[in-house]
Backbone as a printed PyTorch tensor [residue, N CA C, xyz], in Angstrom:
tensor([[[101.6840, 130.0900,  88.6860],
         [100.8920, 129.8010,  87.0600],
         [ 99.8670, 128.2750,  87.2920]],

        [[ 98.7220, 128.8380,  86.8730],
         [ 97.6680, 127.3380,  86.9560],
         [ 97.4010, 127.2550,  85.4450]],

        [[ 97.4180, 125.6910,  85.3950],
         [ 96.5220, 125.4770,  84.0030],
         [ 95.1840, 124.6340,  84.3270]],

        [[ 94.2450, 125.5640,  83.4930],
         [ 93.0960, 124.8010,  84.0690],
         [ 92.7790, 124.0480,  82.7080]],

        [[ 92.4340, 122.8580,  83.4470],
         [ 92.2590, 121.4690,  82.2540],
         [ 90.4880, 121.5290,  82.4280]],

        [[ 89.7140, 121.8730,  83.1810],
         [ 88.2690, 122.1810,  83.2070],
         [ 88.0300, 123.4530,  84.0020]],

        [[ 86.7600, 123.6870,  83.5280],
         [ 86.3110, 125.0390,  84.8330],
         [ 85.7820, 124.2740,  86.0890]],

        [[ 85.0630, 123.0020,  85.5580],
         [ 84.0740, 122.4850,  86.7060],
         [ 83.8810, 120.9130,  86.0840]],

        [[ 83.6320, 120.3350,  87.5050],
         [ 83.1100, 118.8800,  86.8460],
         [ 82.1650, 119.1440,  86.0300]],

        [[ 81.6630, 117.9530,  85.2990],
         [ 80.3930, 117.6200,  84.6570],
         [ 79.7640, 117.4290,  85.4080]],

        [[ 78.3700, 118.2570,  85.5210],
         [ 77.0210, 118.2360,  86.2260],
         [ 76.4910, 116.8880,  86.1050]],

        [[ 76.0020, 116.2540,  87.4230],
         [ 75.0660, 115.2780,  87.4210],
         [ 74.0660, 115.5320,  87.5480]],

        [[ 73.0640, 114.9810,  86.9540],
         [ 71.3060, 115.1500,  87.2530],
         [ 71.5180, 113.9460,  87.8680]],

        [[ 70.3610, 114.1920,  88.9850],
         [ 69.6080, 113.1480,  89.8370],
         [ 68.5370, 113.2300,  90.6250]],

        [[ 67.6280, 112.5810,  90.8190],
         [ 66.2420, 112.3720,  91.5380],
         [ 66.1250, 111.3000,  92.5340]],

        [[ 65.5780, 111.5600,  93.2230],
         [ 64.7780, 110.6870,  94.6560],
         [ 65.1540, 109.0230,  93.8170]],

        [[ 64.3980, 108.8980,  92.4040],
         [ 64.4150, 107.4260,  92.2200],
         [ 65.6840, 106.9340,  91.2010]],

        [[ 66.6590, 108.1670,  91.0320],
         [ 67.6790, 107.7300,  89.6370],
         [ 68.3170, 108.6600,  90.0700]],

        [[ 69.6350, 108.0690,  91.0470],
         [ 71.1790, 108.6380,  91.0820],
         [ 72.1330, 108.0880,  90.1370]],

        [[ 72.7820, 108.9650,  89.5230],
         [ 73.9880, 108.2620,  89.0280],
         [ 74.9730, 107.8760,  89.9090]],

        [[ 75.7560, 106.8130,  89.5610],
         [ 76.9930, 106.6350,  90.8060],
         [ 78.1540, 107.8400,  90.6600]],

        [[ 78.8720, 107.8290,  92.0260],
         [ 79.2510, 108.8830,  92.5720],
         [ 80.8240, 108.3640,  91.5170]],

        [[ 81.5640, 109.7580,  90.6300],
         [ 82.6910, 109.2880,  90.2560],
         [ 83.7640, 108.8690,  91.2100]],

        [[ 84.4830, 107.7720,  91.3510],
         [ 85.6630, 107.6220,  92.3850],
         [ 86.5470, 108.4690,  92.2370]],

        [[ 86.7260, 109.4270,  91.2040],
         [ 88.2160, 110.3240,  91.0410],
         [ 87.7100, 111.5040,  91.5090]],

        [[ 86.0850, 111.9210,  92.3090],
         [ 85.5660, 112.8200,  92.5580],
         [ 86.5340, 113.8390,  93.7070]],

        [[ 87.0520, 112.9450,  94.4150],
         [ 88.1680, 113.6820,  95.5030],
         [ 89.1450, 113.8660,  95.0620]],

        [[ 89.7840, 113.3020,  94.1590],
         [ 90.9450, 113.8040,  93.2740],
         [ 91.1240, 115.0840,  92.6620]],

        [[ 89.7320, 115.3050,  92.0100],
         [ 89.4500, 116.2650,  91.2410],
         [ 89.6960, 117.7460,  92.1250]],

        [[ 89.3420, 117.3990,  93.2990],
         [ 89.3790, 118.6550,  94.2270],
         [ 90.9190, 118.6430,  95.1020]],

        [[ 91.6060, 117.9630,  94.9170],
         [ 92.7200, 117.8160,  95.6770],
         [ 93.7170, 118.9790,  94.4230]],

        [[ 94.9680, 119.5650,  95.3490],
         [ 95.8490, 120.4880,  94.6320],
         [ 96.9070, 119.5310,  94.2130]],

        [[ 97.0220, 119.3260,  92.6030],
         [ 98.4550, 118.2930,  92.4010],
         [ 99.1260, 119.8890,  91.2860]],

        [[100.6030, 119.4690,  92.1720],
         [101.5750, 120.5340,  91.6600],
         [102.5890, 119.7530,  90.9840]],

        [[103.3530, 120.6230,  90.4710],
         [104.4600, 120.0120,  89.3810],
         [105.7150, 120.9600,  89.9300]],

        [[106.7310, 120.3490,  90.4060],
         [107.8580, 121.3910,  90.5920],
         [108.3680, 121.1380,  89.1930]],

        [[108.5830, 122.3870,  88.4640],
         [108.6070, 123.0500,  86.9290],
         [110.5740, 122.5620,  86.9640]],

        [[110.3370, 121.8380,  85.7010],
         [111.8470, 121.2150,  85.4450],
         [111.9200, 121.0950,  83.6280]],

        [[113.2010, 120.7310,  83.0610],
         [113.1360, 120.6910,  82.0340],
         [112.4300, 119.6600,  81.4390]],

        [[111.8420, 118.7130,  82.3070],
         [110.8730, 117.2250,  82.0240],
         [109.5420, 117.9160,  82.4810]],

        [[109.6060, 118.5870,  83.2440],
         [108.1440, 119.0360,  83.9670],
         [107.7880, 120.4150,  83.3960]],

        [[107.2890, 120.3280,  82.7840],
         [107.0910, 121.6570,  81.9040],
         [104.9840, 121.8710,  82.0530]],

        [[104.3530, 122.6200,  82.7330],
         [103.0800, 122.6120,  82.7960],
         [102.1890, 122.0680,  81.2310]],

        [[102.7600, 123.1370,  80.1660],
         [102.2820, 123.1250,  79.3290],
         [102.1550, 121.7800,  78.6300]],

        [[102.7860, 121.1990,  78.8440],
         [103.3820, 119.7370,  77.9730],
         [103.1110, 118.6050,  78.3620]],

        [[102.2800, 119.0710,  80.0960],
         [101.7430, 117.7600,  80.6460],
         [100.5690, 117.2260,  79.7160]],

        [[100.3960, 115.8310,  80.2890],
         [ 99.2330, 115.1840,  79.0970],
         [ 97.7300, 115.6940,  79.9430]],

        [[ 97.1170, 115.5430,  79.1230],
         [ 95.4590, 115.8260,  79.5670],
         [ 94.7710, 114.6520,  80.3870]],

        [[ 94.8960, 115.6720,  81.7030],
         [ 94.1350, 114.7930,  82.6810],
         [ 92.7110, 115.1590,  83.0530]],

        [[ 91.8120, 115.6800,  82.2920],
         [ 90.4110, 116.3580,  82.5940],
         [ 89.7980, 115.4460,  83.3260]],

        [[ 89.1890, 116.0160,  84.2010],
         [ 89.0260, 117.6530,  84.6360],
         [ 89.9180, 117.6640,  85.7080]],

        [[ 91.2520, 117.1480,  85.8250],
         [ 92.0430, 117.4120,  86.6670],
         [ 93.0460, 118.7630,  86.5170]],

        [[ 92.6270, 119.9340,  87.8250],
         [ 93.7820, 121.0840,  87.5810],
         [ 94.8230, 120.7670,  87.9730]],

        [[ 95.7360, 121.0490,  87.0330],
         [ 97.2830, 121.0420,  87.7740],
         [ 97.9180, 122.5070,  87.6780]],

        [[ 98.7090, 122.7160,  88.9440],
         [ 99.4610, 123.6410,  88.8490],
         [100.8820, 123.5840,  88.7920]],

        [[101.6750, 124.6850,  88.4060],
         [103.0560, 124.8130,  88.8390],
         [103.8950, 125.3380,  90.0120]],

        [[104.7500, 125.0950,  90.3700],
         [105.8550, 125.9190,  90.9940],
         [106.7370, 125.5680,  90.7870]],

        [[107.7110, 126.8840,  91.1340],
         [109.3720, 126.8610,  90.2200],
         [110.1360, 126.5430,  91.1640]],

        [[109.8810, 126.7650,  93.0340],
         [110.6730, 126.4880,  93.8180],
         [110.1360, 125.4790,  94.8900]],

        [[110.6590, 124.7900,  95.6960],
         [109.9010, 124.2910,  97.0200],
         [109.5970, 124.8860,  98.0110]],

        [[109.9980, 126.1120,  98.0240],
         [109.0570, 127.5040,  99.2540],
         [107.6180, 127.6390,  98.5280]],

        [[107.6780, 127.8470,  97.0620],
         [106.1770, 128.2050,  96.5540],
         [105.5800, 126.4130,  96.9360]],

        [[106.1070, 125.5540,  96.8120],
         [105.2170, 124.5200,  97.2650],
         [104.6960, 124.2120,  98.5150]],

        [[105.6110, 124.5640,  99.6370],
         [105.2590, 124.2690, 100.8660],
         [104.2330, 125.8530, 101.4110]],

        [[104.2940, 126.9720, 100.3880],
         [103.0080, 127.6740, 100.7760],
         [101.7350, 127.4750,  99.8240]],

        [[101.9390, 126.7200,  98.7980],
         [100.6890, 126.2640,  98.1990],
         [100.0890, 124.9990,  99.0680]],

        [[100.5290, 124.4850,  99.9460],
         [100.5270, 123.3990, 101.1600],
         [100.1960, 123.9780, 102.4710]],

        [[100.2560, 125.2890, 102.5820],
         [ 99.9690, 125.9530, 103.8510],
         [ 98.4720, 125.4770, 104.4590]],

        [[ 97.6830, 125.2930, 103.6840],
         [ 96.3460, 125.0690, 104.1860],
         [ 95.9860, 123.6740, 104.4900]],

        [[ 94.5330, 123.1900, 104.5530],
         [ 94.2550, 121.7030, 104.8830],
         [ 93.7190, 121.0120, 103.7850]],

        [[ 94.1280, 121.6010, 102.5770],
         [ 93.7210, 121.1530, 101.2350],
         [ 94.5160, 119.4260, 101.1950]],

        [[ 93.9030, 118.6220, 100.7750],
         [ 94.9710, 117.4160, 100.2030],
         [ 95.7070, 117.7190,  98.7150]],

        [[ 96.2000, 116.6910,  98.4970],
         [ 96.8710, 117.0820,  97.1000],
         [ 98.2740, 116.0260,  97.2720]],

        [[ 99.1750, 116.6090,  95.9910],
         [100.2680, 115.9750,  95.8080],
         [101.3240, 116.4410,  95.1050]],

        [[102.3720, 116.1940,  94.9180],
         [103.7950, 117.1080,  94.4040],
         [104.5030, 116.0280,  92.9590]],

        [[104.3930, 116.6230,  92.2330],
         [105.0720, 115.8410,  91.0360],
         [106.6380, 116.4040,  90.8470]],

        [[107.7550, 115.5860,  91.0960],
         [109.0080, 115.9490,  91.0930],
         [109.8810, 115.3120,  89.7170]],

        [[110.4180, 115.8530,  89.4260],
         [111.5940, 115.4790,  88.2580],
         [112.8420, 114.9750,  88.9830]],

        [[112.7740, 113.5620,  89.2530],
         [113.7690, 112.7660,  89.7140],
         [114.9730, 112.0710,  89.0090]],

        [[115.1880, 113.4180,  87.8020],
         [116.2840, 112.8270,  86.7570],
         [117.2080, 113.9360,  86.9470]],

        [[116.4510, 115.2740,  87.0920],
         [117.2220, 116.6270,  87.0500],
         [117.5120, 117.0400,  88.4710]],

        [[118.8210, 116.9570,  88.4400],
         [119.6290, 117.3350,  89.6870],
         [118.6780, 116.5220,  90.6870]],

        [[118.7780, 114.9200,  91.0410],
         [118.4480, 114.0650,  91.7140],
         [119.0630, 114.2970,  93.2810]],

        [[120.1730, 114.3180,  93.3730],
         [120.7800, 114.8200,  94.7870],
         [120.4730, 115.7470,  95.5150]],

        [[120.1830, 117.1630,  94.5960],
         [119.0090, 118.1750,  95.1880],
         [118.1160, 118.0550,  95.4890]],

        [[117.0350, 117.2470,  94.7930],
         [115.6930, 116.6920,  95.0930],
         [115.6550, 115.9690,  96.3310]],

        [[116.9410, 115.2950,  96.7380],
         [116.7100, 114.1270,  97.9370],
         [117.1130, 115.0980,  98.9810]],

        [[118.0650, 116.0920,  98.5260],
         [118.4760, 116.8680,  99.8830],
         [117.0900, 117.8320, 100.3200]],

        [[116.3930, 118.4100,  99.5330],
         [115.1190, 119.1180,  99.4250],
         [114.2790, 118.1050, 100.0160]],

        [[114.0190, 116.9670,  99.8580],
         [112.9840, 116.3000, 100.4770],
         [113.4680, 116.1600, 102.1910]],

        [[114.8310, 115.8010, 102.2730],
         [115.2400, 115.4920, 103.7860],
         [114.8640, 116.8320, 104.3790]],

        [[115.2100, 118.0630, 103.8000],
         [115.1610, 119.1690, 104.7800],
         [113.5670, 119.6570, 104.8110]],

        [[112.4610, 119.3590, 104.3820],
         [111.3370, 119.3970, 104.3480],
         [110.8280, 118.5500, 105.5350]],

        [[111.4990, 117.0500, 105.6390],
         [111.1560, 115.7630, 106.6060],
         [111.5700, 116.8440, 108.1390]],

        [[112.9220, 117.0130, 108.1310],
         [113.5210, 117.8300, 109.1630],
         [112.6370, 118.7200, 109.4660]],

        [[111.9790, 119.4040, 108.8780],
         [111.4390, 120.7320, 109.1980],
         [109.4850, 120.7620, 109.3340]],

        [[109.1990, 119.2410, 109.1830],
         [107.6780, 118.8550, 109.5090],
         [106.8120, 118.8400, 108.5350]],

        [[107.3110, 119.1560, 107.0360],
         [106.3190, 119.6640, 106.3240],
         [106.1750, 118.3590, 105.5410]],

        [[105.2320, 117.7340, 105.9120],
         [104.5030, 116.4110, 105.3300],
         [104.0730, 116.6610, 103.7370]],

        [[104.6560, 116.2470, 102.7840],
         [104.0310, 116.1200, 101.3480],
         [104.0230, 114.7670, 101.2190]],

        [[102.7340, 114.6360, 100.4050],
         [103.1060, 113.1790,  99.1550],
         [103.5720, 113.6020,  98.0650]],

        [[104.7710, 112.9930,  97.7730],
         [105.1840, 113.3560,  96.7060],
         [105.4190, 112.1830,  95.4650]],

        [[105.2160, 112.2750,  94.1600],
         [105.3640, 111.4610,  92.9200],
         [106.6420, 111.7900,  92.2580]],

        [[107.7270, 110.7310,  92.5000],
         [108.6420, 110.8210,  91.4450],
         [108.7120, 110.5390,  90.2790]],

        [[109.0710, 111.3260,  89.2190],
         [108.9350, 111.1300,  87.6390],
         [110.1480, 110.9550,  87.5250]],

        [[110.4230, 109.6000,  86.2720],
         [111.8580, 109.5410,  85.8150],
         [111.8350, 108.5730,  84.5500]],

        [[112.5250, 108.9700,  83.6940],
         [112.4980, 108.2500,  82.4900],
         [112.8890, 106.6330,  82.8190]],

        [[113.2320, 106.3640,  83.8940],
         [114.4940, 105.1210,  84.2920],
         [113.0240, 104.6850,  85.1590]],

        [[112.6050, 103.4390,  84.7990],
         [111.7630, 102.8770,  85.9640],
         [112.4080, 101.5280,  86.8170]],

        [[113.8690, 101.6340,  86.9180],
         [114.2450, 100.7440,  87.7050],
         [114.3850, 100.5170,  89.0220]],

        [[114.5810,  99.4540,  89.2530],
         [114.4080,  99.2240,  91.4860],
         [115.0720, 100.3640,  91.7350]],

        [[116.4990, 100.8500,  91.0400],
         [117.4690, 101.3390,  91.8860],
         [116.8640, 102.9530,  92.1780]],

        [[116.2300, 103.3170,  90.9310],
         [115.5650, 104.5950,  91.4080],
         [114.2030, 104.4570,  91.8150]],

        [[113.5260, 103.6700,  91.6390],
         [112.1770, 103.5900,  92.5780],
         [112.7280, 103.1400,  94.3860]],

        [[113.9560, 102.6140,  94.4070],
         [114.1250, 102.8200,  96.0050],
         [114.9030, 103.5800,  96.3760]],

        [[115.7540, 104.5320,  95.3720],
         [116.0820, 105.8550,  96.0410],
         [114.6560, 106.7140,  96.1850]],

        [[113.8130, 106.6890,  95.6800],
         [112.8860, 107.9830,  95.6890],
         [111.9050, 107.4760,  96.7780]],

        [[112.0790, 105.8960,  97.1920],
         [111.1310, 105.6060,  98.0490],
         [111.6630, 106.0020,  99.8950]],

        [[113.0990, 105.9930,  99.6160],
         [114.1620, 106.5820, 100.6840],
         [113.8350, 107.7810, 100.9750]],

        [[113.8040, 108.3950,  99.8130],
         [113.8110, 109.8960, 100.3430],
         [112.0700, 110.1860, 100.4170]],

        [[111.2810, 109.8450, 100.6000],
         [110.1120, 110.0800, 101.1710],
         [108.7140, 110.0440, 100.1050]],

        [[109.1460, 109.2160,  98.7040],
         [108.1030, 109.5660,  97.8150],
         [107.1760, 108.3780,  97.9110]],

        [[106.1340, 109.1990,  97.5700],
         [104.7330, 107.7130,  97.6400],
         [104.3570, 106.8150,  96.6040]],

        [[104.9920, 107.7650,  95.5540],
         [104.4150, 107.0790,  94.4640],
         [105.7050, 107.3250,  92.8130]],

        [[105.4950, 106.5400,  91.9570],
         [106.4210, 106.6580,  91.0010],
         [105.7530, 106.7240,  89.4940]],

        [[106.2510, 107.7220,  88.9250],
         [105.3050, 107.6590,  87.5990],
         [106.5590, 107.7770,  86.1250]],

        [[106.4790, 107.1130,  85.4410],
         [107.6910, 106.8340,  84.4880],
         [107.1730, 108.0240,  83.2390]],

        [[108.0930, 108.9070,  82.9990],
         [108.7090, 109.7710,  81.8990],
         [108.6080, 108.6920,  80.4480]],

        [[108.0400, 109.1630,  79.4030],
         [106.8900, 110.1020,  79.0550],
         [105.6810, 109.3850,  79.4360]],

        [[104.7260, 110.1300,  79.9510],
         [103.7770, 110.0700,  81.0300],
         [102.6220, 109.2970,  79.9920]],

        [[101.3150, 108.5740,  80.2780],
         [100.6430, 107.9910,  79.7920],
         [ 99.4710, 108.3840,  80.5970]],

        [[ 98.5620, 109.2470,  80.3420],
         [ 97.3330, 110.2200,  81.1080],
         [ 96.7650, 109.1640,  81.8800]],

        [[ 96.1010, 107.7860,  81.6330],
         [ 95.5310, 107.0270,  82.3730],
         [ 96.6550, 106.6270,  84.1560]],

        [[ 97.6010, 106.0920,  83.6390],
         [ 98.4540, 105.4060,  84.4400],
         [ 98.8260, 106.8730,  85.2310]],

        [[ 99.3830, 107.9400,  84.8360],
         [ 99.5770, 109.3440,  85.4960],
         [ 98.4910, 109.1730,  86.5350]],

        [[ 96.9530, 109.4460,  85.9350],
         [ 95.7220, 109.8040,  86.6910],
         [ 95.9900, 108.7940,  87.7910]],

        [[ 96.3620, 107.8050,  88.0510],
         [ 96.0210, 106.6330,  88.7610],
         [ 96.9590, 106.9690,  89.8580]],

        [[ 98.4390, 107.2780,  89.4780],
         [ 99.5070, 107.6880,  90.3440],
         [ 98.6680, 108.7240,  91.3230]],

        [[ 98.4110, 109.9250,  90.8440],
         [ 97.8630, 110.7380,  91.3180],
         [ 96.5250, 110.0810,  92.0640]],

        [[ 96.2260, 109.8540,  91.6980],
         [ 94.3910, 109.4220,  92.6860],
         [ 95.3450, 108.5090,  94.1220]],

        [[ 96.2040, 107.7640,  94.2230],
         [ 96.9160, 106.9030,  95.0950],
         [ 97.4590, 108.1170,  95.8330]],

        [[ 98.5490, 108.6850,  95.6790],
         [ 98.8230, 109.8160,  96.4170],
         [ 98.4370, 110.8400,  96.8730]],

        [[ 97.2440, 111.1590,  96.3040],
         [ 95.9070, 111.6960,  97.1080],
         [ 95.3590, 111.3180,  98.1850]],

        [[ 95.2460, 109.8420,  97.9130],
         [ 94.3640, 109.1590,  99.0090],
         [ 95.3870, 108.9260,  99.8970]],

        [[ 97.0820, 108.7000,  99.9580],
         [ 97.9150, 108.6390, 100.9420],
         [ 97.9250, 109.9180, 101.6370]],

        [[ 97.9260, 110.9210, 100.8540],
         [ 97.8480, 112.4460, 101.7650],
         [ 96.6410, 112.9870, 102.4300]],

        [[ 95.3460, 112.2650, 102.6650],
         [ 94.0930, 112.2630, 103.2820],
         [ 93.6380, 111.5120, 103.6930]],

        [[ 94.6220, 110.3200, 103.7680],
         [ 93.5400, 109.1530, 104.6670],
         [ 94.1780, 108.8270, 105.8670]],

        [[ 93.0500, 108.5980, 106.9370],
         [ 93.5740, 108.5710, 108.4110],
         [ 94.2410, 109.9640, 109.2020]],

        [[ 93.6970, 109.4290, 110.5390],
         [ 94.2330, 110.5220, 111.3930],
         [ 95.3430, 111.3220, 111.3440]],

        [[ 96.2220, 110.4330, 110.5790],
         [ 97.4400, 111.1460, 111.1730],
         [ 98.0660, 111.1370, 109.6580]],

        [[ 97.4220, 111.4320, 108.4930],
         [ 98.0090, 111.4930, 107.0510],
         [ 98.4280, 112.9480, 107.0870]],

        [[ 99.2480, 112.9300, 105.9590],
         [100.1730, 114.1350, 105.7740],
         [ 98.7570, 115.6500, 105.9160]],

        [[ 98.3070, 115.5540, 105.3460],
         [ 96.8600, 116.3830, 105.2030],
         [ 96.7370, 116.9130, 106.5280]],

        [[ 95.9480, 115.9020, 107.3650],
         [ 95.5930, 116.3000, 108.7890],
         [ 96.8940, 116.9270, 109.6630]],

        [[ 98.0240, 116.0850, 109.3300],
         [ 99.7060, 116.4950, 110.1800],
         [100.1300, 118.2530, 109.7340]],

        [[ 99.9060, 118.2710, 108.4360],
         [ 99.9160, 120.0090, 108.2390],
         [ 99.5100, 120.6680, 108.6080]],

        [[ 97.8980, 120.4650, 108.7360],
         [ 96.6260, 121.3350, 109.3930],
         [ 97.0670, 121.3580, 110.8830]],

        [[ 97.2010, 120.3420, 111.4150],
         [ 97.5340, 120.3600, 112.8920],
         [ 98.7450, 121.2520, 113.1480]],

        [[100.0030, 120.6540, 112.5570],
         [101.5370, 121.7350, 112.8430],
         [100.8350, 123.2010, 112.7650]],

        [[100.0120, 123.4420, 111.3750],
         [ 99.7510, 125.1020, 111.7790],
         [ 99.4200, 125.6140, 112.7150]],

        [[ 98.4840, 124.9530, 113.3850],
         [ 97.7830, 125.3950, 114.6270],
         [ 98.7190, 125.5250, 115.7850]],

        [[100.0690, 125.2660, 115.4750],
         [101.1310, 125.2780, 116.7660],
         [101.3560, 126.4060, 116.8160]],

        [[101.6500, 127.1870, 117.9610],
         [102.3470, 128.3320, 118.5830],
         [104.2600, 128.2480, 118.0670]],

        [[104.5320, 129.3930, 117.8050],
         [106.1070, 128.9750, 117.7520],
         [106.8600, 128.4220, 118.7450]],

        [[106.1840, 128.8330, 120.0210],
         [107.1110, 128.4380, 121.0210],
         [106.9040, 126.8310, 121.5080]],

        [[105.1570, 126.7270, 121.1220],
         [104.7960, 125.0830, 121.2090],
         [105.6630, 124.3210, 120.0410]],

        [[105.8120, 124.6750, 119.0260],
         [106.9270, 123.8580, 118.0990],
         [108.2570, 124.1510, 118.7580]],

        [[108.6370, 124.9350, 119.1740],
         [110.3520, 125.1680, 119.4770],
         [110.3450, 124.2400, 120.3520]],

        [[109.6360, 123.9840, 121.6630],
         [109.4050, 123.0140, 122.6850],
         [109.5380, 121.5150, 122.1790]],

        [[108.7370, 121.2220, 121.0470],
         [108.6070, 120.0180, 120.7430],
         [109.7950, 119.4790, 120.1080]],

        [[110.7360, 120.3630, 119.2560],
         [111.3570, 120.1250, 118.4600],
         [112.5750, 119.5540, 119.6530]],

        [[112.8760, 120.3640, 120.8590],
         [113.7410, 120.1740, 121.8910],
         [113.7600, 119.1740, 122.5010]],

        [[112.0120, 118.5140, 122.6070],
         [112.0160, 117.2030, 123.4320],
         [112.7950, 116.3510, 122.5050]],

        [[111.8670, 116.5870, 120.9760],
         [112.5150, 115.0850, 120.2920],
         [114.1830, 115.2730, 120.0720]],

        [[114.9490, 116.2350, 120.3140],
         [116.1440, 116.6050, 120.1810],
         [116.7130, 115.4520, 121.4210]],

        [[115.8420, 115.2120, 122.4050],
         [116.6920, 114.2480, 123.3020],
         [116.5910, 115.3770, 124.9700]],

        [[116.2640, 116.6370, 124.5490],
         [116.7650, 117.2680, 125.8250],
         [115.3640, 117.2470, 126.7440]],

        [[115.7180, 117.2120, 128.0060],
         [114.9160, 117.1660, 129.1930],
         [113.8240, 118.4920, 129.6690]],

        [[112.7760, 118.3090, 130.2220],
         [111.9830, 119.4360, 130.7170],
         [112.8260, 120.7820, 131.2520]],

        [[113.7340, 120.2870, 132.4570],
         [114.5140, 121.2160, 133.1690],
         [115.3140, 121.8320, 132.3930]],

        [[116.1980, 121.3150, 131.4480],
         [117.0790, 121.7420, 130.2200],
         [116.2130, 123.0450, 129.4290]],

        [[115.4240, 122.2200, 128.8580],
         [114.1460, 122.8840, 127.8960],
         [114.2100, 124.4800, 128.6710]],

        [[113.6740, 124.2660, 130.0270],
         [112.9270, 125.4360, 130.7390],
         [114.1430, 126.4190, 131.1240]],

        [[115.6440, 125.8340, 130.9370],
         [116.6880, 126.5120, 131.6360],
         [117.2650, 127.2220, 130.3070]],

        [[117.3100, 126.7750, 129.1400],
         [117.2190, 127.0830, 127.9470],
         [116.7470, 128.3240, 127.3980]],

        [[115.1800, 128.2860, 127.9000],
         [113.9970, 129.1620, 127.2540],
         [114.0800, 130.3960, 128.1990]],

        [[114.6030, 129.9400, 129.5290],
         [114.3520, 131.0390, 130.5190],
         [112.9640, 130.7350, 131.3890]],

        [[112.1800, 129.6660, 131.0010],
         [110.9340, 129.5860, 131.9700],
         [110.7510, 128.5140, 133.1800]],

        [[109.9740, 128.2710, 133.5160],
         [109.5830, 127.2210, 134.7880],
         [109.2010, 126.0770, 134.1400]],

        [[109.9770, 124.9650, 134.4980],
         [109.4900, 123.8160, 133.5820],
         [108.2620, 123.4710, 133.7050]],

        [[107.1410, 123.8020, 134.3680],
         [105.7360, 123.5910, 134.5890],
         [105.4490, 124.5400, 133.4840]],

        [[105.7100, 125.6130, 132.8660],
         [105.3710, 126.3370, 131.5080],
         [105.5570, 125.1940, 130.4660]],

        [[106.9180, 124.6350, 130.8040],
         [107.3450, 123.9800, 129.5280],
         [106.5510, 122.3740, 129.4660]],

        [[105.9840, 121.8630, 130.5620],
         [104.9630, 120.8720, 130.4720],
         [103.7640, 121.6300, 130.2180]],

        [[103.4280, 122.5390, 130.2240],
         [101.9230, 123.0050, 129.7270],
         [102.0010, 123.3030, 128.3180]],

        [[103.3420, 123.4870, 127.7800],
         [103.8300, 123.6550, 126.3380],
         [103.4610, 122.3110, 125.5230]],

        [[104.1230, 121.2470, 125.8080],
         [104.3390, 120.0380, 125.3370],
         [102.7390, 119.7340, 125.6110]],

        [[102.0540, 119.5710, 126.3660],
         [101.0340, 119.0680, 126.4150],
         [ 99.7210, 119.4930, 125.4960]],

        [[ 99.8380, 120.6050, 125.6740],
         [ 98.9020, 121.7910, 124.9580],
         [ 99.1970, 121.2320, 123.5480]],

        [[100.6220, 121.1480, 123.0100],
         [100.9910, 120.9230, 121.7410],
         [100.3590, 119.5130, 121.2590]],

        [[100.6600, 118.8160, 122.0060],
         [100.2220, 117.1910, 121.8170],
         [ 99.1130, 116.7510, 121.6460]],

        [[ 98.2270, 117.6790, 122.2750],
         [ 96.5250, 117.8140, 122.2470],
         [ 96.3080, 117.9620, 121.1640]],

        [[ 96.5140, 119.2540, 120.3860],
         [ 96.4010, 120.0740, 119.0520],
         [ 96.8160, 118.4680, 118.1920]],

        [[ 98.1740, 117.9160, 118.1610],
         [ 98.4080, 116.9220, 117.2920],
         [ 97.8080, 116.0360, 117.3130]],

        [[ 97.3680, 115.5820, 118.4730],
         [ 96.0740, 114.4750, 118.5710],
         [ 97.2000, 113.0720, 118.8170]],

        [[ 98.4240, 113.5170, 119.3960],
         [ 99.1480, 112.5470, 120.1110],
         [ 99.0860, 112.2440, 121.4480]],

        [[ 99.3390, 111.2930, 121.8810],
         [ 99.1910, 111.2420, 123.2740],
         [100.4800, 110.8920, 123.7860]],

        [[101.7050, 110.8580, 123.2520],
         [103.2310, 110.8710, 123.6280],
         [103.8650, 111.2890, 122.7990]],

        [[105.3340, 111.3360, 122.9550],
         [106.4770, 111.8040, 122.5170],
         [106.5400, 111.1360, 121.4350]],

        [[106.8350, 109.8440, 121.7550],
         [107.1150, 108.7370, 121.0890],
         [105.9470, 108.7090, 119.8180]],

        [[104.9000, 108.8370, 120.1330],
         [103.6720, 108.6560, 118.9690],
         [104.1770, 109.7640, 117.8980]],

        [[104.6250, 110.9700, 118.8020],
         [104.5180, 112.1560, 117.9060],
         [105.7390, 112.2290, 116.9020]],

        [[106.7400, 111.4020, 117.4620],
         [108.0120, 110.6820, 116.7170],
         [107.8360, 109.6390, 115.7180]],

        [[107.1600, 108.9480, 116.2430],
         [106.5550, 108.1870, 114.9590],
         [105.6940, 108.4470, 113.9090]],

        [[105.0890, 109.9300, 114.0110],
         [104.0310, 110.4070, 113.5500],
         [104.7590, 111.1230, 112.1360]],

        [[105.4550, 112.0080, 112.7060],
         [106.5000, 112.8780, 112.0620],
         [107.4590, 112.3800, 111.0880]],

        [[108.0340, 111.1120, 111.3470],
         [108.9330, 110.3250, 110.6550],
         [108.3380, 109.1760, 109.6820]],

        [[106.9680, 109.2850, 110.0080],
         [106.4610, 107.7950, 109.0350],
         [106.2970, 108.0210, 107.5160]],

        [[107.0860, 106.8530, 107.1280],
         [106.8170, 106.9880, 105.3080],
         [105.7690, 106.2380, 105.0440]],

        [[104.8590, 106.8840, 104.6360],
         [103.5260, 106.7920, 104.0040],
         [104.0610, 105.7360, 102.6970]]])
């Protein structure tokens, strides 16, 4: 379900002699911003963030489907409703190499809540009830984190999507500490084939080594 807060950005007229300044939030307006529906996060009750478009998802699986392309964005989650389950889901996504830029939303903005959110991998914090300008700035920062740099979450998602299932399997075994010959024996192929899978996958991910890959996948933005 999608709540359209605007059909399009307000058009700007320009000429070769008179060009209006670019909106610094223009890139954010093109990002995908999703709320994980909960008793406190209801699409129809979200503040007016015109001209931003919000989407709602009922499950984490829906969210991962929405972020299966190379579009930047962020996810707002209720950090009060079943917090332990939320933390478990974030850890599961991290283990599955699903990089998301998450904003933790809570009625409590104490240091303890913020620390738990940060340890779970959240990149921003937003206090409930929301204030439109403050929430928009949090979304802006999260979207910038999601799209900035060669190893941004958005680029990692796109690169991982380019891997074959065998390339992903081989990389995971390497990161579990298994050496080339044991992986080859487990998969029933020659160790030269395993090296080819590893090297091809690392090139797709723009990583020069397995250490660089491990740091990239477990980086906390």
